[in-house]
Structure formats: structure tokens, C-alpha cells
C-alpha angles and dihedrals in degrees: 000000000000094000090052089057092045090055091052092051093051093050091054099053127108141146121248142170112242105224098165109012130256128066138237129152118267096200091242104085099275137071136265119214130222108253120246117243093271128025115193116212114201102180143020122271090248091054092049091049091052093051091045094054092046094050098042093048085065100033101048099066090045091055094047092049092051091047093050090049091055095040104033092157097047120107112274091246091060090076098029099108124202113210115208141173121209101213096199112127090194095068122088116245112287147147128195148168122227142151121263123220090259089059095250119131117251125208111193135180122186123226094251091053087055090051091057097049114104102196148000091265092064093049090051094048094047089046090051091048091054092048087049090063091060094042091051090046091235097157090053092048091046092053090050092049091049092052093049090047093048091053095048092046091050091050095047097045093043090049089056091053096258134127108286090212089064091052088050092053094047095039094049093052092050093042093046092050098038094100098026097113090045090053092048090054092048090049090049090054092048090046091057092051094047095047089049091050089051091055097257131122110249090191090062090040092055090059084085085082088072086074100043136076129228129179142215094206118129097253098029111128097210132054121236115285092241090057093050093049091050088049092054092044091054090048094049087049088058092047093050092047092054092047090050087059091051092252134128107248110248112229108247117169107157 
């Protein structure tokens, strides 16, 4: 029984970027977040799609090149990003990274996310952030943490005379989220480097955090927005310092 529950937990895991707070499954391998009380749209869906296509045409090869430089021995599909748009106006704004059935990484924005984005720099930074999840192998690590947590939870609850499957459920959630905030900050750093390599300004892109919500709660998956902005600012400072010395900024995310 406990291994059946572990299998279900693993199938449901994925990494996402929290753009509005919350979290419910979207049916496509990522998660959709609960919308905040007010979502401000600044452009039409058509305008958002045009901007997204323009930016991703430039950013996708940059992200793939960086991914292959960091993982030269990985299978080619590991860095072969699929760029998608979820054209469902009922969904709250969201962007996420997941793995397709063919094993290729997916970066997806939904249409309402594109309607909230103010400029190309924000699209580039968020795209880089989602690519960063794949480059840093966050989904793989999350799955591993969830399995470990599930096993520990099952053992502890069973030892106390409880239902082991309950321990699996609780343990897997805690294990799967144990490094979520760390992973988000790592993806933010990678997003800054990738956006910069693509010719965009990550400092401007990170202003998207002004419209997002993070949390310091125990099981929250995303850090407070102020912490994320500070992380990007520190990364941009390193990038600019290297450029001032005539060097190409090395990509450091941990």
C-alpha cells in the first residue's frame, strides 16, 4: 500500500513559478495558482502573444545553449525546450516548467499571465527562470526529496501505531517542498544570467515580483518577493562587475 501511494506522489510532482500565489493542478504537468483578489491586465491577449513569440524566439536558443554548456553529457532532449501557451482565459496568471511525455522540458505561460506582463524584459526573465528549473534539475531533486520524505513519514507514523499511508502523504509533501524556496532562488539567479545573455535587463524583468506574492510559511513553495528581488539584484551586481572587467560573467546559481 505505501509504495502505491509513493508512486502517485511521484507522478504528480512538477516545478513551477508562482506568479500570483496558491496552487492547484492545471492538468498539463505544472500547477495553476489561486488568483489574488485583483489581477491587473495591462494588455490584450493578442498583444501578449505577439510579445511572447518575439521574446521566446530570441531566448529559447540562448537557454538551450546555456543548458548544453552546463550539461554537455546530458541527452539532447534534456535541453530541447518546448515553448507553449495555454490559451485558457479562465486560468489565473501563471508560468511553469514541466516535463513532457517525450522527456523534453516544457516552458509554458498562460494567456492571462501574458496579459499582466509589462515589457519584454519581464517575459525574458520569467522565461529564463523557468528554464533555470530544468538546468538546475529541480524536478528531479523534488521527486527524490518527496520519496525520501514519504518513506520517513511512513516509518514514523507506522511506528506510532498509525496508518503508514497517511505518513507517506504527509512526509512526501514536506519532503517535496523542503527545498522549494531554495530552488526558486536558484532559478531566479539562473533567470538573471539567461535574460542577460539574451540581451535583456534582468533588473527590469524582476520588477514582475512587485505584483507577486511569496510566503515565509513552513510549507510555502515560494520565498517572499522582497527576498527574490534582492537575490536578482545581487546576481545582476555580479554580472555587471564581471562585464566591467571585460569578462564574460560565469553562471553561478548555488
